[in-house]
All heavy atoms as an XYZ file, in Angstrom:
758
protein
N      44.935    -28.233     10.741
C      45.398    -27.959     12.096
C      44.253    -28.239     13.073
O      43.132    -27.798     12.865
C      45.832    -26.495     12.154
C      46.666    -26.150     13.309
S      48.281    -26.926     13.107
C      48.957    -26.534     14.664
N      44.576    -28.965     14.116
C      43.572    -29.354     15.099
C      43.506    -28.334     16.234
O      44.531    -27.808     16.668
C      43.938    -30.716     15.694
C      43.986    -31.904     14.747
C      44.570    -33.110     15.459
C      42.616    -32.209     14.211
N      42.282    -28.074     16.719
C      42.157    -27.225     17.897
C      42.153    -28.115     19.148
O      42.152    -29.346     19.049
C      40.921    -26.326     17.813
C      39.619    -27.102     17.763
O      39.480    -28.148     18.393
N      38.653    -26.590     17.022
N      42.142    -27.525     20.325
C      42.282    -28.299     21.559
C      41.091    -29.236     21.790
O      41.268    -30.340     22.300
C      42.472    -27.372     22.762
O      41.369    -26.506     22.891
N      39.911    -28.829     21.401
C      38.723    -29.688     21.563
C      38.845    -30.932     20.676
O      38.536    -32.041     21.096
C      37.451    -28.923     21.228
C      36.197    -29.788     21.409
C      34.944    -29.018     21.122
N      34.741    -28.045     22.191
C      34.003    -26.951     22.065
N      33.412    -26.682     20.924
N      33.846    -26.135     23.070
N      39.311    -30.741     19.449
C      39.479    -31.868     18.527
C      40.586    -32.807     19.016
O      40.446    -34.029     18.944
C      39.799    -31.353     17.126
C      38.634    -30.646     16.471
C      39.030    -29.884     15.220
O      40.167    -29.443     15.074
N      38.079    -29.720     14.313
N      41.673    -32.225     19.532
C      42.753    -33.054     20.086
C      42.239    -33.910     21.243
O      42.570    -35.085     21.357
C      43.910    -32.185     20.578
C      44.764    -31.651     19.476
C      45.961    -30.889     20.031
N      46.549    -30.055     19.014
C      47.319    -30.494     18.034
N      47.592    -31.763     17.950
N      47.800    -29.667     17.133
N      41.455    -33.304     22.109
C      40.903    -34.031     23.254
C      39.983    -35.152     22.776
O      40.046    -36.274     23.295
C      40.147    -33.059     24.165
C      39.693    -33.663     25.451
C      39.071    -32.627     26.358
C      38.596    -33.271     27.639
N      37.969    -32.314     28.536
N      39.149    -34.867     21.797
C      38.236    -35.876     21.242
C      39.020    -37.045     20.642
O      38.738    -38.205     20.927
C      37.348    -35.228     20.176
C      36.388    -36.181     19.494
C      35.637    -35.515     18.336
O      35.755    -34.314     18.101
N      34.872    -36.306     17.624
N      40.032    -36.740     19.834
C      40.837    -37.783     19.200
C      41.649    -38.560     20.231
O      41.801    -39.779     20.131
C      41.759    -37.174     18.146
C      41.074    -36.659     16.891
C      42.036    -35.829     16.057
C      40.501    -37.800     16.068
N      42.156    -37.869     21.236
C      42.945    -38.521     22.272
C      42.094    -39.527     23.047
O      42.545    -40.636     23.345
C      43.506    -37.469     23.220
O      44.414    -38.038     24.102
N      40.858    -39.168     23.352
C      39.987    -40.100     24.071
C      39.614    -41.292     23.180
O      39.499    -42.416     23.664
C      38.735    -39.399     24.603
O      37.897    -39.019     23.548
N      39.458    -41.067     21.875
C      39.178    -42.169     20.952
C      40.385    -43.107     20.862
O      40.226    -44.322     20.727
C      38.849    -41.628     19.557
C      37.527    -40.902     19.479
S      37.313    -40.053     17.907
C      36.946    -41.433     16.843
N      41.578    -42.558     20.960
C      42.806    -43.351     20.842
C      43.051    -44.230     22.065
O      43.817    -45.187     21.985
C      43.992    -42.434     20.608
N      42.393    -43.922     23.186
C      42.556    -44.752     24.383
C      42.164    -46.198     24.115
O      42.713    -47.112     24.722
C      41.711    -44.218     25.539
C      42.318    -42.995     26.171
O      43.511    -42.757     26.064
N      41.488    -42.210     26.821
N      41.225    -46.401     23.218
C      40.681    -47.734     22.957
C      41.497    -48.527     21.940
O      41.247    -49.710     21.760
C      39.242    -47.604     22.456
C      38.329    -46.874     23.402
C      36.964    -46.639     22.783
C      36.171    -45.662     23.612
N      35.912    -44.419     22.920
N      42.439    -47.884     21.262
C      43.172    -48.600     20.214
C      44.579    -48.986     20.672
O      45.172    -48.309     21.514
C      43.229    -47.797     18.890
C      43.958    -46.471     19.061
C      41.839    -47.583     18.318
C      44.158    -45.691     17.769
N      45.086    -50.063     20.096
C      46.431    -50.543     20.380
C      47.409    -49.953     19.366
O      47.024    -49.672     18.230
C      46.471    -52.076     20.281
C      45.652    -52.773     21.346
C      46.185    -52.512     22.743
O      47.389    -52.566     22.980
N      45.285    -52.201     23.665
N      48.675    -49.800     19.746
C      49.680    -49.336     18.770
C      49.797    -50.330     17.618
O      49.804    -51.540     17.844
C      50.975    -49.296     19.581
C      50.544    -49.216     21.001
C      49.245    -49.950     21.084
N      49.838    -49.818     16.389
C      49.954    -50.721     15.238
C      51.374    -50.762     14.700
O      51.684    -51.623     13.889
C      48.956    -50.367     14.114
C      49.180    -48.961     13.606
C      47.539    -50.547     14.588
C      48.402    -48.663     12.354
N      52.222    -49.862     15.157
C      53.635    -49.880     14.781
C      54.493    -49.679     16.013
O      54.127    -48.922     16.905
C      53.971    -48.796     13.743
C      53.635    -49.230     12.354
C      52.444    -48.860     11.769
C      54.494    -50.055     11.632
C      52.103    -49.295     10.505
C      54.160    -50.502     10.371
C      52.974    -50.114      9.813
O      52.639    -50.565      8.562
N      55.629    -50.357     16.030
C      56.620    -50.195     17.083
C      57.907    -49.683     16.452
O      58.375    -50.257     15.477
C      56.906    -51.532     17.776
C      55.708    -52.041     18.544
O      55.050    -51.289     19.241
N      55.429    -53.322     18.402
N      58.443    -48.625     17.018
C      59.712    -48.091     16.541
C      60.780    -48.547     17.525
O      60.724    -48.212     18.706
C      59.674    -46.552     16.441
C      58.577    -46.123     15.459
C      61.030    -46.016     16.010
C      58.342    -44.635     15.398
N      61.743    -49.324     17.024
C      62.771    -49.898     17.882
C      64.141    -49.304     17.646
O      64.264    -48.145     17.240
N      65.175    -50.120     17.853
C      66.545    -49.606     17.783
C      66.940    -49.164     16.380
O      67.859    -48.391     16.209
C      67.547    -50.636     18.307
C      67.654    -51.897     17.496
C      68.674    -52.822     18.112
C      68.728    -54.120     17.325
N      69.637    -55.068     17.918
N      66.235    -49.635     15.352
C      66.501    -49.198     13.985
C      65.940    -47.817     13.707
O      66.115    -47.272     12.628
N      65.258    -47.257     14.686
C      64.615    -45.954     14.609
C      63.605    -45.891     13.468
O      62.953    -46.879     13.162
C      65.654    -44.838     14.502
O      65.049    -43.591     14.751
N      63.499    -44.754     12.829
C      62.470    -44.523     11.819
C      63.000    -44.903     10.439
O      63.815    -44.193      9.868
C      62.081    -43.043     11.861
C      60.712    -42.666     11.375
C      59.630    -43.448     12.093
C      60.479    -41.189     11.584
N      62.516    -46.014      9.913
C      62.951    -46.470      8.593
C      61.928    -46.036      7.548
O      60.776    -45.763      7.887
C      63.091    -48.002      8.559
O      61.798    -48.585      8.786
C      64.075    -48.498      9.605
N      62.324    -45.971      6.271
C      61.363    -45.628      5.215
C      60.181    -46.596      5.168
O      59.057    -46.184      4.858
C      62.200    -45.716      3.935
C      63.603    -45.499      4.379
C      63.692    -46.083      5.755
N      60.420    -47.862      5.521
C      59.337    -48.850      5.523
C      58.296    -48.526      6.584
O      57.092    -48.647      6.343
C      59.892    -50.265      5.763
C      60.748    -50.797      4.640
C      62.188    -50.270      4.656
O      62.642    -49.738      5.694
O      62.846    -50.367      3.611
N      58.756    -48.114      7.769
C      57.822    -47.754      8.838
C      57.022    -46.525      8.436
O      55.813    -46.473      8.632
C      58.565    -47.528     10.172
C      59.103    -48.863     10.701
C      57.659    -46.880     11.210
C      59.913    -48.755     11.977
N      57.683    -45.524      7.861
C      56.989    -44.305      7.432
C      55.932    -44.646      6.378
O      54.793    -44.167      6.445
C      57.984    -43.250      6.886
C      57.248    -42.063      6.283
C      58.909    -42.781      7.988
N      56.281    -45.511      5.432
C      55.334    -45.927      4.388
C      54.149    -46.663      5.010
O      52.991    -46.421      4.655
C      56.038    -46.812      3.364
C      55.180    -47.208      2.184
C      56.002    -48.020      1.174
C      55.223    -48.319     -0.078
N      54.298    -49.419      0.076
N      54.421    -47.547      5.960
C      53.363    -48.286      6.637
C      52.441    -47.377      7.426
O      51.211    -47.547      7.412
N      53.014    -46.403      8.113
C      52.217    -45.438      8.878
C      51.339    -44.627      7.929
O      50.161    -44.394      8.202
C      53.130    -44.522      9.724
C      53.740    -45.317     10.879
C      52.375    -43.304     10.244
C      54.807    -44.577     11.666
N      51.905    -44.213      6.795
C      51.156    -43.457      5.795
C      49.945    -44.257      5.309
O      48.831    -43.733      5.237
C      52.083    -43.098      4.633
C      51.477    -42.082      3.687
O      50.886    -41.100      4.182
O      51.589    -42.270      2.464
N      50.157    -45.542      5.007
C      49.062    -46.400      4.537
C      48.029    -46.634      5.637
O      46.825    -46.638      5.376
C      49.617    -47.734      4.038
C      50.411    -47.585      2.752
C      51.203    -48.828      2.379
O      51.184    -49.834      3.142
O      51.849    -48.797      1.307
N      48.491    -46.798      6.863
C      47.575    -47.007      7.986
C      46.720    -45.768      8.239
O      45.524    -45.879      8.532
C      48.359    -47.371      9.244
N      47.324    -44.588      8.109
C      46.556    -43.350      8.282
C      45.478    -43.221      7.216
O      44.370    -42.756      7.491
C      47.488    -42.127      8.239
C      48.302    -41.875      9.493
C      49.416    -40.888      9.207
C      47.413    -41.366     10.616
N      45.789    -43.630      5.992
C      44.803    -43.558      4.907
C      43.628    -44.491      5.192
O      42.485    -44.147      4.942
C      45.458    -43.918      3.565
C      44.574    -43.701      2.369
C      44.066    -42.268      2.232
O      44.830    -41.317      2.460
O      42.861    -42.105      1.905
N      43.923    -45.656      5.759
C      42.878    -46.640      6.024
C      42.090    -46.341      7.304
O      40.880    -46.538      7.349
C      43.495    -48.027      6.120
N      42.775    -45.850      8.339
C      42.142    -45.730      9.661
C      41.938    -44.312     10.167
O      41.200    -44.105     11.120
C      42.973    -46.473     10.701
C      43.160    -47.929     10.380
C      43.997    -48.566     11.443
N      44.315    -49.940     11.093
C      44.659    -50.854     11.952
N      44.742    -50.551     13.220
N      44.948    -52.074     11.557
N      42.674    -43.364      9.658
C      42.666    -41.948     10.077
C      43.360    -41.697     11.417
O      44.120    -40.762     11.555
C      41.250    -41.376     10.134
C      40.593    -41.245      8.798
C      39.264    -40.546      8.881
O      38.441    -40.886      9.745
O      39.057    -39.643      8.069
N      43.085    -42.523     12.423
C      43.643    -42.322     13.762
C      44.432    -43.572     14.150
O      43.884    -44.671     14.162
C      42.518    -42.088     14.776
C      42.930    -41.829     16.221
C      43.640    -40.490     16.348
C      41.714    -41.856     17.128
N      45.729    -43.391     14.433
C      46.550    -44.539     14.816
C      47.439    -44.188     16.004
O      47.649    -43.013     16.318
C      47.430    -45.057     13.647
C      48.473    -44.010     13.238
C      46.594    -45.523     12.482
C      49.553    -44.562     12.329
N      47.945    -45.236     16.624
C      48.864    -45.082     17.747
C      50.151    -45.824     17.391
O      50.112    -46.922     16.846
C      48.242    -45.672     18.999
C      48.920    -45.282     20.289
C      48.301    -45.961     21.483
C      46.983    -45.363     21.880
N      46.472    -45.948     23.141
N      51.281    -45.204     17.696
C      52.599    -45.782     17.433
C      53.358    -45.839     18.761
O      53.335    -44.878     19.522
C      53.386    -44.921     16.414
C      54.775    -45.468     16.192
C      52.622    -44.789     15.108
N      54.012    -46.968     19.015
C      54.794    -47.125     20.244
C      56.281    -46.981     19.934
O      56.761    -47.483     18.920
C      54.531    -48.487     20.870
N      56.990    -46.280     20.810
C      58.441    -46.172     20.711
C      59.001    -47.102     21.787
O      58.755    -46.907     22.976
C      58.918    -44.716     20.940
C      60.428    -44.631     20.836
C      58.250    -43.774     19.941
N      59.726    -48.113     21.355
C      60.241    -49.114     22.287
C      61.404    -48.572     23.118
O      62.045    -47.588     22.751
C      60.678    -50.360     21.517
C      59.596    -51.026     20.663
C      60.177    -52.202     19.900
C      58.423    -51.472     21.512
N      61.680    -49.263     24.224
C      62.748    -48.828     25.132
C      64.120    -48.845     24.478
O      64.999    -48.079     24.855
C      62.766    -49.707     26.382
C      61.585    -49.470     27.281
C      61.605    -50.385     28.469
C      60.357    -50.135     29.305
N      60.091    -51.213     30.239
N      64.326    -49.737     23.483
C      65.649    -49.811     22.847
C      65.844    -48.751     21.760
O      66.872    -48.706     21.115
C      65.915    -51.216     22.291
C      64.947    -51.616     21.213
O      64.003    -50.903     20.908
N      65.164    -52.783     20.641
N      64.866    -47.876     21.567
C      65.008    -46.737     20.647
C      65.401    -45.524     21.491
O      64.678    -45.145     22.407
C      63.698    -46.477     19.908
S      63.804    -45.084     18.774
N      66.546    -44.940     21.160
C      67.050    -43.842     21.980
C      66.642    -42.461     21.469
O      67.057    -41.448     22.016
C      68.578    -43.952     22.107
C      68.991    -45.231     22.773
C      69.627    -46.232     22.052
C      68.716    -45.450     24.109
C      69.992    -47.426     22.661
C      69.076    -46.641     24.738
C      69.712    -47.631     24.009
N      65.812    -42.417     20.416
C      65.348    -41.134     19.897
C      64.197    -40.603     20.750
O      63.436    -41.370     21.336
C      64.884    -41.285     18.444
C      66.025    -41.664     17.514
O      67.152    -41.229     17.765
O      65.769    -42.404     16.549
N      64.061    -39.293     20.791
C      63.000    -38.655     21.547
C      61.661    -38.864     20.825
O      61.551    -38.553     19.634
C      63.306    -37.159     21.683
C      62.232    -36.420     22.439
O      61.761    -36.946     23.467
O      61.855    -35.317     22.007
N      60.645    -39.387     21.521
C      59.344    -39.617     20.881
C      58.727    -38.363     20.248
O      58.102    -38.438     19.196
C      58.467    -40.133     22.021
C      59.433    -40.759     22.971
C      60.677    -39.917     22.877
N      58.956    -37.195     20.865
C      58.395    -35.962     20.295
C      59.071    -35.607     18.976
O      58.419    -35.159     18.038
C      58.517    -34.806     21.292
C      57.567    -34.957     22.457
C      57.636    -33.802     23.411
C      56.658    -34.056     24.548
N      56.684    -33.053     25.571
N      60.384    -35.823     18.909
C      61.101    -35.578     17.650
C      60.645    -36.555     16.573
O      60.441    -36.170     15.420
C      62.610    -35.709     17.861
C      63.228    -34.552     18.606
C      64.728    -34.747     18.798
O      65.360    -35.461     17.998
O      65.254    -34.172     19.776
N      60.489    -37.832     16.956
C      59.996    -38.835     16.007
C      58.607    -38.467     15.497
O      58.325    -38.590     14.306
C      59.966    -40.223     16.657
C      61.311    -40.884     16.925
C      61.121    -42.170     17.718
C      62.041    -41.167     15.624
N      57.743    -38.001     16.406
C      56.383    -37.602     16.024
C      56.425    -36.467     15.000
O      55.678    -36.481     14.015
C      55.592    -37.187     17.253
N      57.294    -35.497     15.216
C      57.409    -34.375     14.278
C      57.922    -34.826     12.910
O      57.450    -34.357     11.880
C      58.308    -33.281     14.855
C      57.657    -32.563     16.019
O      56.440    -32.471     16.093
N      58.464    -32.080     16.929
N      58.888    -35.748     12.911
C      59.417    -36.259     11.646
C      58.332    -37.028     10.887
O      58.143    -36.830      9.685
C      60.652    -37.158     11.900
C      61.810    -36.313     12.438
C      61.064    -37.888     10.629
C      62.968    -37.132     13.005
N      57.601    -37.887     11.603
C      56.515    -38.646     10.969
C      55.470    -37.687     10.420
O      54.972    -37.855      9.308
C      55.871    -39.629     11.972
C      56.865    -40.718     12.360
C      54.607    -40.253     11.380
C      56.425    -41.567     13.551
N      55.147    -36.665     11.187
C      54.151    -35.676     10.771
C      54.561    -34.985      9.475
O      53.741    -34.800      8.572
C      53.961    -34.645     11.882
O      53.112    -33.613     11.473
N      55.832    -34.604      9.383
C      56.334    -33.946      8.169
C      56.278    -34.878      6.965
O      55.886    -34.475      5.880
C      57.778    -33.491      8.366
C      57.938    -32.300      9.270
C      59.406    -32.002      9.562
O      60.283    -32.527      8.845
O      59.667    -31.250     10.519
N      56.681    -36.130      7.174
C      56.776    -37.070      6.057
C      55.431    -37.619      5.592
O      55.304    -38.017      4.439
C      57.702    -38.223      6.429
C      59.143    -37.765      6.591
C      60.075    -38.901      6.891
N      61.416    -38.393      7.145
C      62.409    -39.132      7.593
N      62.231    -40.412      7.845
N      63.598    -38.589      7.797
N      54.443    -37.679      6.493
C      53.143    -38.251      6.118
C      52.042    -37.194      6.036
O      50.903    -37.523      5.746
C      52.707    -39.341      7.120
O      52.565    -38.761      8.418
C      53.694    -40.491      7.158
N      52.375    -35.949      6.329
C      51.411    -34.839      6.291
C      50.213    -35.110      7.202
O      49.064    -34.934      6.806
C      50.945    -34.552      4.856
C      52.082    -34.358      3.912
N      52.886    -33.248      3.950
C      52.575    -35.147      2.925
C      53.823    -33.349      3.019
N      53.669    -34.503      2.387
N      50.508    -35.555      8.427
C      49.445    -35.818      9.394
C      49.606    -34.880     10.589
O      50.592    -34.161     10.693
C      49.484    -37.279      9.847
S      50.926    -37.697     10.865
N      48.614    -34.903     11.470
C      48.669    -34.116     12.698
C      49.092    -35.008     13.851
O      48.616    -36.137     13.970
C      47.282    -33.532     13.022
C      46.910    -32.403     12.092
O      47.686    -31.443     11.985
O      45.833    -32.478     11.472
N      49.975    -34.494     14.696
C      50.321    -35.197     15.929
C      49.268    -34.785     16.948
O      49.183    -33.623     17.318
C      51.732    -34.812     16.427
C      52.041    -35.496     17.741
C      52.777    -35.141     15.381
N      48.453    -35.739     17.357
C      47.402    -35.446     18.332
C      48.037    -35.262     19.697
O      47.798    -34.276     20.382
C      46.353    -36.583     18.380
C      45.322    -36.318     19.466
C      45.682    -36.745     17.024
N      48.893    -36.237     20.067
C      49.498    -36.191     21.382
C      50.671    -37.164     21.454
O      50.681    -38.178     20.784
C      48.435    -36.605     22.395
C      48.647    -36.153     23.772
C      47.358    -36.298     24.552
N      47.649    -36.082     25.949
C      46.873    -36.468     26.931
N      45.759    -37.088     26.666
N      47.200    -36.229     28.164
N      51.631    -36.836     22.291
C      52.722    -37.757     22.608
C      52.664    -37.956     24.116
O      52.835    -37.016     24.885
C      54.102    -37.198     22.188
C      55.205    -38.172     22.581
C      54.144    -36.910     20.701
N      52.378    -39.203     24.518
C      52.278    -39.525     25.939
C      53.353    -40.556     26.243
O      53.259    -41.692     25.791
C      50.903    -40.116     26.296
C      49.781    -39.226     25.780
C      50.772    -40.340     27.790
C      48.437    -39.894     25.753
N      54.378    -40.162     26.966
C      55.469    -41.081     27.261
C      56.119    -41.550     25.971
O      56.685    -40.757     25.232
N      55.997    -42.846     25.690
C      56.573    -43.399     24.469
C      55.487    -43.827     23.479
O      55.716    -44.683     22.633
C      57.502    -44.561     24.816
C      58.776    -44.086     25.512
C      59.831    -45.154     25.515
C      61.158    -44.615     25.946
N      62.000    -44.185     24.855
N      54.314    -43.221     23.589
C      53.216    -43.490     22.657
C      52.923    -42.209     21.864
O      52.863    -41.122     22.414
C      51.940    -43.896     23.397
C      52.072    -45.144     24.248
C      51.898    -46.384     23.437
C      51.786    -47.622     24.283
N      53.035    -48.214     24.676
N      52.749    -42.382     20.551
C      52.466    -41.256     19.660
C      51.100    -41.495     19.040
O      50.837    -42.569     18.492
C      53.535    -41.159     18.546
C      54.936    -41.011     19.142
C      53.214    -40.012     17.594
C      56.061    -41.191     18.121
N      50.234    -40.494     19.113
C      48.905    -40.583     18.500
C      48.889    -39.657     17.289
O      49.194    -38.466     17.405
C      47.793    -40.182     19.491
C      47.859    -41.057     20.748
C      46.422    -40.285     18.831
C      46.979    -40.579     21.880
N      48.552    -40.227     16.124
C      48.559    -39.484     14.861
C      47.190    -39.501     14.215
O      46.446    -40.482     14.321
C      49.574    -40.126     13.904
C      51.008    -40.242     14.400
C      51.813    -41.140     13.475
C      51.651    -38.875     14.498
N      46.864    -38.405     13.509
C      45.575    -38.301     12.827
C      45.755    -37.633     11.473
O      46.485    -36.660     11.344
C      44.596    -37.471     13.663
C      43.323    -37.132     12.936
C      42.335    -38.085     12.735
C      43.108    -35.851     12.437
C      41.174    -37.779     12.052
C      41.955    -35.537     11.751
C      40.989    -36.506     11.564
O      39.842    -36.195     10.880
N      45.080    -38.177     10.483
C      44.995    -37.537      9.173
C      43.661    -37.947      8.562
O      43.390    -39.132      8.405
C      46.141    -37.980      8.268
C      46.110    -37.253      6.915
C      47.260    -37.643      6.023
N      47.058    -38.999      5.544
C      48.028    -39.780      5.072
N      49.262    -39.364      5.036
N      47.763    -40.989      4.647
N      42.817    -36.961      8.222
C      41.521    -37.314      7.628
C      41.710    -37.987      6.269
O      42.577    -37.601      5.492
C      40.792    -35.976      7.494
C      41.835    -34.932      7.605
C      42.993    -35.523      8.352
N      40.902    -39.001      6.019
C      40.947    -39.710      4.741
C      40.180    -38.904      3.691
O      39.533    -37.904      4.007
C      40.331    -41.099      4.897
N      40.266    -39.349      2.439
C      39.520    -38.664      1.379
C      38.022    -38.718      1.659
O      37.294    -37.779      1.370
C      39.847    -39.288      0.023
C      41.275    -39.007     -0.411
C      41.631    -39.673     -1.722
C      43.041    -39.324     -2.120
N      44.033    -40.224     -1.575
N      37.567    -39.849      2.216
C      36.182    -39.980      2.685
C      36.264    -40.186      4.200
O      36.389    -41.311      4.673
C      35.495    -41.177      2.020
C      35.297    -40.994      0.538
C      34.570    -42.174     -0.060
C      34.385    -41.959     -1.556
N      33.741    -43.098     -2.200
N      36.206    -39.084      4.970
C      36.433    -39.164      6.416
C      35.483    -40.124      7.136
O      34.302    -40.184      6.832
C      36.204    -37.730      6.899
C      36.427    -36.888      5.718
C      35.983    -37.710      4.536
N      36.075    -40.866      8.076
C      35.312    -41.790      8.918
C      34.970    -41.107     10.243
O      33.880    -41.248     10.749
C      36.163    -43.049      9.213
C      36.597    -43.723      7.905
C      35.405    -44.039     10.083
C      37.714    -44.740      8.092
N      35.945    -40.360     10.763
C      35.804    -39.728     12.066
C      35.207    -38.319     11.907
O      35.706    -37.515     11.131
C      37.170    -39.630     12.780
C      37.733    -41.042     12.986
C      37.050    -38.886     14.105
C      39.152    -41.050     13.510
N      34.136    -38.069     12.663
C      33.508    -36.738     12.677
C      34.124    -35.931     13.812
O      34.016    -36.315     14.963
C      32.009    -36.874     12.905
C      31.254    -37.600     11.813
C      30.692    -36.646     10.767
O      30.488    -35.464     11.100
O      30.478    -37.106      9.638
N      34.754    -34.819     13.483
C      35.367    -33.966     14.500
C      34.450    -32.805     14.841
O      33.805    -32.237     13.957
C      36.698    -33.414     14.023
C      37.863    -34.402     13.916
C      39.092    -33.688     13.379
C      38.165    -35.021     15.255
N      34.413    -32.454     16.136
C      33.653    -31.277     16.532
C      34.402    -30.028     16.097
O      35.615    -30.061     15.885
C      33.444    -31.290     18.048
O      34.690    -31.318     18.701
N      33.710    -28.939     15.963
C      34.352    -27.687     15.520
C      35.015    -26.957     16.648
O      34.719    -26.819     17.691
C      33.307    -26.772     14.859
C      32.845    -27.308     13.536
C      33.971    -27.465     12.519
O      34.814    -26.579     12.409
O      34.018    -28.497     11.861
């Protein structure tokens, strides 16, 4: 579980990265969830975009992804979702 300082730190780090997955009208498919899971293992911090043709609520999608991949939702800003999960050998150092 992330505290507010860690969320702020991760959110500012996410400003520099581009979304690596787009969720469109097909909504959340098992392939997208698997890809997000693999990306979290490799990168720890990722951004996902929810396209305009997806009618699902980004916050609900973030919660579903979080449950299925066991990651933390750092923030949902508009149609962008920022996710974090520490790797077995963490790359990102979080403040306490």
